[in-house]
C-alpha positions as CSV (number, residue, x, y, z in Angstrom):
1,M,34.1,59.1,76.1
2,Q,36.5,58.5,78.9
3,F,38.0,61.8,78.0
4,L,34.6,63.6,78.2
5,K,33.8,61.9,81.4
6,H,36.9,63.2,83.2
7,H,37.4,66.5,81.4
8,R,34.0,68.2,81.2
9,S,35.2,71.6,79.9
10,P,32.6,74.2,78.8
11,L,33.7,73.4,75.1
12,A,33.1,69.7,75.5
13,L,29.8,70.2,77.1
14,A,28.7,72.5,74.2
15,V,29.8,69.9,71.6
16,L,27.8,67.2,73.4
17,A,24.7,69.3,73.5
18,A,24.9,70.1,69.8
19,L,25.1,66.4,68.9
20,S,22.1,65.6,71.0
21,L,20.0,68.3,69.4
22,A,20.9,67.1,65.9
23,L,19.9,63.5,66.7
24,V,16.5,64.6,67.9
25,A,15.9,66.8,64.9
26,C,16.6,63.8,62.5
27,G,14.2,61.5,64.3
28,G,17.1,59.2,65.4
29,A,15.8,59.2,69.0
30,E,12.9,60.4,71.0
31,P,13.5,63.4,73.3
32,G,15.2,62.3,76.4
33,A,16.5,59.0,75.0
34,A,20.3,58.4,75.0
35,T,21.6,57.4,71.6
36,S,25.3,56.5,71.1
37,V,27.4,57.4,68.0
38,A,27.9,53.7,67.3
39,E,24.1,53.1,67.1
40,V,23.6,56.0,64.7
41,A,26.3,54.6,62.4
42,T,24.6,51.1,62.1
43,Q,21.0,52.1,61.4
44,A,19.9,51.9,57.7
45,P,16.8,53.0,55.9
46,P,14.1,50.2,55.7
47,A,14.3,48.1,52.6
48,T,11.6,48.2,50.0
49,W,10.3,45.1,47.9
50,T,8.7,45.3,44.5
51,P,6.8,42.1,43.6
52,L,7.6,40.5,40.1
53,P,4.7,39.6,37.8
54,I,3.8,35.9,37.7
55,I,4.9,34.1,34.5
56,I,2.4,31.4,33.4
57,P,4.2,28.9,31.2
58,P,2.4,28.0,28.0
59,T,0.3,24.8,28.0
60,N,2.2,21.9,26.5
61,T,0.3,20.0,23.9
62,P,1.0,16.3,24.3
63,A,2.8,14.7,21.4
64,P,0.7,12.3,19.3
65,T,1.1,8.7,20.0
66,S,2.6,6.6,17.4
67,T,0.6,4.1,15.4
68,T,1.3,0.5,16.0
69,A,3.1,-1.1,13.0
70,P,1.0,-3.7,11.2
71,S,1.9,-7.3,11.5
72,A,3.9,-9.0,8.7
73,T,0.9,-10.7,7.2
74,P,-2.2,-8.5,8.0
75,L,-5.5,-9.7,6.7
76,P,-7.9,-6.7,6.6
77,A,-11.6,-7.2,7.1
78,S,-13.3,-8.2,3.8
79,P,-15.2,-5.4,2.2
80,T,-18.4,-5.9,0.3
81,P,-17.5,-8.0,-2.7
82,E,-17.2,-6.0,-5.9
83,A,-19.9,-7.1,-8.4
84,S,-18.5,-8.9,-11.4
85,P,-20.2,-8.4,-14.8
86,T,-22.6,-11.1,-15.8
87,A,-23.8,-12.4,-19.1
88,A,-27.1,-10.6,-18.6
89,A,-25.4,-7.3,-18.1
90,S,-23.3,-7.4,-21.2
91,P,-24.3,-9.0,-24.5
92,T,-20.7,-9.5,-25.4
93,L,-19.7,-11.4,-22.3
94,A,-19.4,-15.1,-22.1
95,A,-17.1,-15.7,-19.2
96,T,-16.6,-18.8,-17.1
97,A,-14.2,-19.7,-14.3
98,T,-14.0,-23.4,-14.3
99,A,-11.9,-25.5,-11.9
100,L,-9.8,-28.0,-13.8
101,P,-8.6,-31.3,-12.3
102,P,-4.8,-32.0,-12.5
103,T,-3.7,-33.9,-15.6
104,T,-0.9,-36.2,-16.2
105,A,0.5,-34.0,-19.0
106,P,3.5,-32.4,-18.2
107,T,5.9,3.1,-13.6
108,T,5.7,1.5,-14.8
109,S,3.2,0.3,-17.4
110,A,3.9,0.2,-21.1
111,P,1.4,2.1,-23.2
112,A,-1.4,0.0,-24.5
113,A,-2.6,0.0,-28.1
114,T,-5.7,1.9,-29.1
115,R,-8.7,-0.2,-27.8
116,V,-11.7,-0.5,-30.0
117,P,-14.7,-2.1,-28.3
118,P,-16.6,-4.9,-30.0
119,T,-19.6,-3.6,-31.8
120,A,-21.8,-6.7,-32.1
121,A,-23.0,-9.4,-29.8
122,P,-21.5,-12.8,-30.4
123,P,-23.6,-15.7,-31.7
124,T,-24.6,-18.5,-29.3
125,L,-21.8,-21.0,-29.5
126,S,-22.4,-24.7,-29.9
127,P,-21.0,-27.1,-27.2
128,N,-18.1,-27.9,-29.5
129,P,-17.5,-24.9,-31.8
130,T,-15.1,-25.1,-34.7
131,L,-12.3,-22.6,-34.0
132,G,-9.3,-21.5,-36.1
133,E,-5.7,-21.6,-35.1
134,N,-4.3,-19.7,-32.1
135,I,-3.3,-16.2,-33.3
136,L,-1.6,-15.1,-30.0
137,P,2.2,-14.9,-30.1
138,N,4.0,-17.2,-27.8
139,G,0.8,-18.2,-26.0
140,S,2.5,-21.0,-23.9
141,F,5.7,-19.0,-23.2
142,E,8.0,-21.5,-24.8
143,E,9.8,-18.9,-26.9
144,G,11.8,-17.0,-24.2
145,F,11.4,-13.8,-22.3
146,T,13.0,-10.4,-21.5
147,N,13.5,-8.5,-18.3
148,Q,11.0,-5.7,-18.8
149,N,12.5,-2.3,-18.1
150,G,15.7,-4.1,-17.1
151,I,14.0,-5.5,-13.9
152,A,15.3,-9.0,-13.2
153,E,12.2,-9.9,-11.3
154,L,9.8,-8.9,-14.1
155,H,10.0,-11.6,-16.8
156,A,7.9,-10.5,-19.8
157,P,7.4,-13.5,-22.3
158,N,8.5,-12.6,-25.8
159,G,5.6,-11.0,-27.6
160,W,3.9,-9.8,-24.4
161,R,4.2,-6.9,-22.0
162,I,3.3,-6.5,-18.3
163,E,1.1,-3.6,-17.0
164,Y,0.5,-3.1,-13.3
165,Q,-0.8,-0.6,-10.7
166,E,0.9,1.0,-7.8
167,G,-0.9,2.9,-5.0
168,P,-4.0,2.6,-2.9
169,T,-6.1,-0.5,-3.5
170,G,-9.4,1.2,-2.6
171,F,-10.2,-1.8,-0.3
172,G,-8.8,-0.4,2.9
173,S,-6.9,2.6,4.4
174,N,-4.1,0.9,6.2
175,A,-0.4,1.3,5.3
176,W,-0.4,-2.1,3.6
177,D,-3.5,-1.5,1.5
178,V,-1.5,-0.5,-1.6
179,Y,-0.8,-2.2,-4.8
180,V,2.9,-3.0,-5.4
181,R,4.8,-4.2,-8.4
182,P,4.3,-8.0,-9.0
183,D,7.1,-10.5,-9.5
184,T,6.9,-12.6,-12.7
185,R,9.0,-15.6,-13.6
186,V,9.0,-17.8,-16.7
187,F,9.6,-21.3,-15.3
188,P,10.7,-24.2,-17.4
189,A,9.6,-27.6,-16.1
190,A,13.2,-28.2,-14.9
191,F,12.7,-25.5,-12.3
192,L,9.7,-27.1,-10.8
193,P,9.4,-30.3,-8.7
194,P,8.0,-33.2,-10.9
195,E,4.9,-33.4,-8.7
196,E,4.0,-29.8,-9.6
197,H,4.1,-30.2,-13.4
198,S,0.5,-31.4,-13.7
199,L,-0.7,-28.5,-11.5
200,Y,1.2,-25.5,-13.1
201,I,2.0,-26.5,-16.7
202,F,-1.0,-26.7,-19.1
203,E,0.8,-27.0,-22.4
204,G,4.4,-27.6,-23.4
205,S,7.1,-27.4,-20.8
206,T,6.9,-23.8,-19.5
207,T,4.6,-21.8,-17.2
208,L,4.5,-18.1,-16.1
209,K,4.4,-17.5,-12.4
210,V,2.8,-14.2,-11.2
211,F,3.1,-13.5,-7.5
212,R,3.6,-11.2,-4.5
213,E,4.1,-12.4,-1.0
214,Q,2.5,-10.2,1.7
215,G,1.5,-7.5,-0.8
216,A,-1.6,-6.6,-2.8
217,L,-1.2,-6.6,-6.6
218,S,-3.1,-5.7,-9.8
219,M,-1.5,-6.6,-13.1
220,R,-2.2,-7.5,-16.7
221,L,-0.3,-9.6,-19.3
222,V,-1.2,-8.2,-22.7
223,T,-0.3,-8.2,-26.4
224,D,-1.6,-6.5,-29.5
225,V,-3.2,-8.4,-32.3
226,D,-4.6,-7.5,-35.7
227,L,-8.2,-8.8,-36.1
228,Q,-10.5,-9.1,-39.0
229,P,-14.3,-9.0,-38.7
230,G,-15.6,-12.0,-37.0
231,T,-16.3,-13.8,-33.6
232,Y,-13.4,-14.8,-31.4
233,V,-12.9,-16.9,-28.3
234,L,-10.2,-15.8,-25.8
235,E,-9.1,-18.3,-23.2
236,A,-6.6,-18.4,-20.3
237,N,-5.6,-21.4,-18.1
238,F,-4.1,-20.8,-14.6
239,F,-3.6,-22.3,-11.2
240,S,-4.7,-19.9,-8.4
241,D,-2.0,-20.1,-5.8
242,V,-3.8,-17.6,-3.5
243,F,-3.7,-18.3,0.3
244,E,-3.9,-16.2,3.4
245,K,-1.7,-18.2,5.7
246,Y,-0.1,-21.6,6.5
247,E,-1.7,-23.8,9.1
248,N,-0.2,-27.2,10.0
249,D,2.0,-26.9,7.0
250,Q,-1.0,-26.5,4.7
251,K,-2.1,-23.5,2.6
252,V,-5.3,-21.9,3.9
253,A,-7.4,-20.3,1.2
254,P,-8.8,-16.8,1.8
255,S,-12.2,-16.5,3.6
256,D,-13.1,-13.7,1.2
257,P,-14.2,-15.2,-2.2
258,N,-13.1,-12.1,-4.0
259,A,-9.6,-11.9,-2.4
260,G,-8.1,-13.3,-5.6
261,E,-9.5,-12.5,-9.0
262,A,-8.8,-12.9,-12.7
263,A,-10.0,-11.1,-15.8
264,L,-9.8,-11.4,-19.6
265,I,-9.1,-8.3,-21.6
266,A,-10.4,-7.7,-25.1
267,G,-10.0,-4.0,-26.1
268,S,-12.1,-1.9,-23.8
269,G,-14.2,-5.0,-23.0
270,G,-13.7,-8.3,-21.4
271,T,-14.9,-10.4,-18.5
272,G,-14.4,-7.9,-15.7
273,W,-12.9,-9.3,-12.5
274,V,-14.0,-12.9,-11.8
275,A,-13.5,-14.7,-8.5
276,N,-11.0,-17.6,-8.5
277,N,-11.4,-21.2,-7.4
278,Y,-8.5,-21.2,-4.9
279,L,-5.6,-23.7,-4.9
280,T,-6.7,-25.4,-8.0
281,R,-6.7,-25.1,-11.8
282,N,-9.0,-22.6,-13.5
283,K,-10.0,-21.8,-17.1
284,L,-11.5,-18.4,-18.1
285,S,-13.2,-17.8,-21.4
286,H,-14.6,-14.8,-23.2
287,T,-16.3,-14.6,-26.6
288,F,-16.6,-11.3,-28.5
289,T,-17.3,-10.1,-32.0
290,V,-15.7,-7.3,-34.1
291,T,-17.3,-5.8,-37.2
292,S,-14.3,-4.0,-38.7
293,A,-10.6,-4.7,-39.1
294,Q,-8.6,-3.3,-36.1
295,K,-5.6,-3.7,-33.8
296,M,-6.8,-4.8,-30.4
297,T,-5.1,-5.2,-27.0
298,V,-5.9,-8.6,-25.5
299,G,-4.7,-10.6,-22.5
300,V,-5.3,-11.7,-19.0
301,G,-5.2,-9.9,-15.6
302,F,-4.8,-10.9,-12.0
303,R,-5.7,-9.1,-8.8
304,G,-5.0,-9.8,-5.2
305,R,-6.9,-7.3,-3.0
306,Y,-5.1,-7.8,0.3
307,A,-1.5,-8.1,1.6
308,I,-1.9,-11.8,2.6
309,A,0.6,-14.6,2.7
310,N,0.6,-15.1,-1.0
311,N,-1.1,-13.7,-4.1
312,G,0.0,-16.0,-6.8
313,W,-1.0,-17.5,-10.2
314,F,0.6,-19.9,-12.6
315,V,-0.7,-19.0,-16.1
316,D,-0.2,-21.0,-19.3
317,N,-1.7,-21.8,-22.7
318,L,-3.4,-18.5,-23.6
319,S,-5.3,-18.6,-26.9
320,L,-7.4,-16.4,-29.2
321,R,-9.2,-18.3,-31.9
322,Q,-11.7,-17.2,-34.5
323,L,-15.0,-19.0,-34.8
324,Q,-15.2,-20.7,-38.1
């Protein structure tokens, strides 16, 4: 510019005029406004902005809360007690659950034999009926045992088999309301404290313990016998060691009278489930009649409805005798 200022030749003036006209034509400056070459070089077209669409994140569904684990020894609320058969409901039933005082005397399931129901009502028994010899094999469990299915915790007395349920009890919907495999032990007197002999041993020197701690159970101890026509009396003796907790070092019996039950099985009949007298000795009897020779499954069953501190029974001296 200094050169143009001091040397304004006709050619320089013409160049300057052409530049000014070009700027006005391009809208770079209004007519009469002075615009320098440096200002033209730095001007840029106005920027444009295109808005982006708004992204709405999906709604998050909260994760389900976990269920609190049950306590070690839950006691569910007692359901309505299941009705047990009565003598009036069945002409072939003559069941009693009698508490006995202590004396000083010392799967899964195996298939059952075909069960033929009794076909005639038994006669009325006299107070002291004459009965034949016990036809059950190893009824007091003095003749040894085997580990059924190879399970060391499942002692089956020789001549007998153990059947049991696994799965929902039907008495609740909690995780612990399921039947589990019972433990069974054949105990000689030497394995029991002397003070317990008169409680748990009814005959001879051996007893069978059926139990499950903190678990519900439903099991049967059965055998198959050949019967001739006649009337029979089936009996089982047991101590009901069923309790829901310890309190002050003492066993506390269940508040539900049907928490622990026993049953006698005779073919497709029997006593049905009978409530126990807890923490004492019991005797259960059932009288039935058959009218034709047959093989029949007979035995005793035990059921603990709830996963309480202990569902346990000491059973001994099972007998089946024909009325003479």
